[in-house]
C-alpha positions as CSV (number, residue, x, y, z in Angstrom):
1,M,-7.1,10.4,7.1
2,G,-4.3,12.6,6.3
3,L,-3.2,15.3,4.1
4,W,-0.5,13.8,2.4
5,T,-2.4,10.6,2.1
6,R,-5.5,12.4,1.0
7,I,-3.2,14.3,-1.8
8,H,-0.9,10.6,-2.5
9,Q,-4.3,9.1,-3.3
10,A,-5.6,12.3,-5.2
11,V,-2.8,11.6,-7.8
12,L,-2.9,7.8,-8.2
13,D,-6.3,7.9,-9.2
14,E,-6.1,10.7,-11.4
15,L,-2.8,8.5,-12.7
16,G,-5.0,5.8,-13.0
17,R,-8.1,8.0,-14.5
18,R,-5.1,8.5,-17.1
19,A,-3.9,5.0,-17.6
20,L,-0.3,6.3,-17.0
21,L,-0.4,3.8,-14.6
22,D,1.4,0.3,-14.7
23,W,-0.2,-1.8,-11.4
24,S,1.8,-5.1,-12.9
25,R,4.9,-3.9,-11.3
26,A,3.1,-2.9,-8.2
27,T,4.4,-4.4,-4.9
28,F,3.2,-3.6,-1.7
29,D,5.2,-2.9,1.7
30,S,5.0,-5.4,4.1
31,Q,5.7,-3.2,6.5
32,S,3.3,-0.3,5.9
33,I,0.3,-3.4,5.8
34,R,-1.8,-5.2,8.3
35,A,-1.6,-8.5,8.2
36,K,-6.1,-9.3,8.3
37,R,-5.8,-12.8,11.1
38,G,-2.5,-13.3,10.8
39,G,-0.3,-16.6,9.9
40,E,-0.3,-19.2,12.6
41,H,3.0,-19.4,13.7
42,G,3.6,-15.3,13.0
43,A,7.5,-14.7,12.8
44,K,9.2,-12.8,15.9
45,S,10.1,-9.1,16.0
46,Y,14.0,-8.1,16.6
47,R,13.5,-4.6,16.7
């Protein structure tokens, strides 16, 4: 795990401890999260 990832995690952990995060408004970028098994029919990449 890189330095910025560790810093980011530490900040999120601290904000969570202080109840300063509203996880009901959180989103995930599908570009940065790998699918575990993928779908039946994968989408074609046009990049």
